N, C-alpha and C positions, 0 to 999 in steps of 0.2 A: 703645611696644615692650613686649612681654610679659616678665615677670620669669622665666618658665619657661625661656626659651631666647632665642637671638639670631637675628635675621634677617640677620646679616652674611653677605655672599657673598664667596667667594674668586675674584674675577674682576676683573682690572685694568680691563677694559672696562666694568664695572658703574658705575652712577652713584651707588653707595652709599658712595663715599669712597675713601680712599687707604690704602696700607700701606707702612710703613717697617720694614725688618728683614731677617732671614736667609731664604734660600730654598734648596731642595735642587736637585739636578741637573735634576729634572723641572720646575723653576720654581714649585713649590708653596711656600707659607709653611712654613718649617721652622726651628725654633730660636727665638731671641728676636726679638720684633717688636712693633710697635704699629699698630693699625688705627684709622682715623678713619671713622665712619659719617656719612652726610649728615643723619641725624636728630639728630645731636649726641652720640650714644653713642661711647665709645672703649673699646678693649681693649688692654692692655699686658701681655705675658707670653709664655709658651711656646706654640709651635706644633709640630705633628707632621703631616707630609703634608697640609697645608692646613687642619687643624682645630686649634682651641684644645685644648691637651693639656699638662697639668702645671700649675704655679703661674701664676696670672694675676690681674689686677685689671680688672674690667669696671665702667665708670662710665656710668650712665644719664643722659640729659639732664635728667630730673626730680629729680636729686640722689641717687637710689638708687645703691648701690655693692655689688659682690660682690668679696670678696678670698678666694681659696682655690684649691682643686684643680679642674681640668677633665679630662674624659676624653672624647675624640672629640666635642668641641664642646659638652659638657654639664657642668653643675656636678655633680661626682662626687668624693666623698672628704670631706675636712674643709674647711670654709669659713665665712666670716662674711658675712651679708647685712645691710646697713644700709638700712632703708626710709625713704622720704621723710618719714613722720610722726614719725620719731625712734625707732621701735622697731628691734629688732635680733635676729637669730637667729645663734647661733654653735654649730656642731656638724656632724653628718654629713649628707651629701647623696647621693642615688642618682638618677641620670638627671634632674637638674634639680628634684628634689623633696626636701623635708625628710624624712629617713628614718634611723632609728637613734637614737642619743642626741644630744640637743641642748638648749641653753638659749635660751629666747625671752624677751626683755625688752620688755614692752609700753610704749606711750607714757605710760601712767598710772603706771608704776613697778612694776606687777605682773610677776612672773616665773613661768615654767614651766620646770622642770628635770626632764627625763625622756625617755621613748621617743616616737618619731614613726614614723608609717607613712603613706606617700602624702600628705605635706604636713599631716597631722592628728595631734593628740595621741593616742597609741595605745600601750597597755601600762602600765607602772608610771611614775608621775611625781608631782612635788610642785608644786602651784600656790600661790604666796605672794601674798597680798593686801597691797599696799603701804600702803593707807590704814589698815587695822585691825590689821595684823600677824598676822592669822589665816592658816591655810594648810589646803589639802586635800592629803592624802597617800594615794595608793591607785591603783586601776585606772582606765584610760581606754579607751574604744572609740569610734573614729570621731569624735574630737574632744570627747567628752562623758564625764563621770564615770559609770562603770558598774561594777557588782559591788562587791567589798569595798573599803572605804576609811574614812578618818576625817577629820573636821573638827577642827582643833586651834586652840583659842582661848587667851587669856591665863590664864584660871583654870579651864578645863574643856575637855573634848573629847567629840566624838560618834564612836562606832564602830558601823559597820553596813554594810548594803548600799545601793547607790545605783543609780538608774535615771533616765536622761535628765537628768543633772545635779542630781538631788534625792535625798534619803534616801528609802528605800522598804523596807518590811518590818521585820523584827526588828532591834533595835539597843540601844545603851545610852549614857547620858551618864555620864562619869566626871569627878567634881569634885575639886578640889584639897583639899577638906575631908576626903576619904577615903571618900566613899560613891559608890555607883553607882545610877543610876536606869535600870531596864530597861523597855523598852516596844516600841512598834511604830508605824511611820509608815504612814499610809494616804494615797495620792494620789487625790484626787477631782477629776474633770473637771467643770467648771461649764459648762452649756449657755449659749451666748451669748444676750444679750437681743436683741430686735429692733433691727436696724440695726448690730449689732456683727459684725465679720468673722470672728473666731476665738474658739474656746473657751479658757478658762484653767484651769490646774491648781492646786488648793490642797492644802497639806500639813496633815494632822491627826496630832498626836503623841498616842498613847494610852498613858499610863503604866500599868505593871502592878505592879512591886514595887521596893523599895529594899533594897540589900544593902551590907555593908561592902566596902571596896576589895578586889577579887580580885587576888591576886598570883600570878604564874606562876612557881612554883618547880619546877625539874626533879626528877622522882621523887616529887613530893608532889601528892596530889589535893586541889585547892582548889575543885572545882566546886560544893561545897555552899554556901559563902559564908555568913557570919553575917548572918541577917536582923535588921533593926531593927523596932521597933514602929511607926515612923512610917508614915503612910499614903502611898500612891503619889502622891497629889496634892501632898504637901509637897515642895518643891524641884523641881516640874515645870518644864521649860524651855518658855517660851512663845515 
């Protein structure tokens, strides 16, 4: 059964299972009830004129579970989906799709906290890597890191533009020691060797200059930055 919706039918003559609960004068499921589907799925919650509508819990036979709002038979509003692999999404839904603000906890412990559109990460969001403690904070488009963002690590961070999940173009590394290394990322596509199916993209960081830490003070121009005598190659991030 698809997670996007339910194939539950509101027909007592259907072979898809049974229903226990309230009905309206027209005989439709209306109010509180519980439906048992022949594929092993169950739904317990509110109905309105035959459709799941309001708060409810849908349990899938494969151990997946949705707890939250329904609107005209679709997940719509606030809800939590527990996936069979142990991952979880908690947040906003629009017509069976993750949309709006939500938090996704992945099976490896990583989390994404931010905006969604049509089931994909889209807008502003923070992705936290459980194993390293690092995080990406910035813009997303169609599930990928795009436009302005920053990688934040334990003792430094990278600020710049991203394209297709990788840094691209002008950016800078900001170190806890108080200096910044400015440069540019180039994405180079490598032609696949004979027998390989797809090309690969490599990242090349080209350092340009090092400055003192640039502080953003309202009303004060700090764009000049104090330049140090160290060469751009010193402190380069490999």
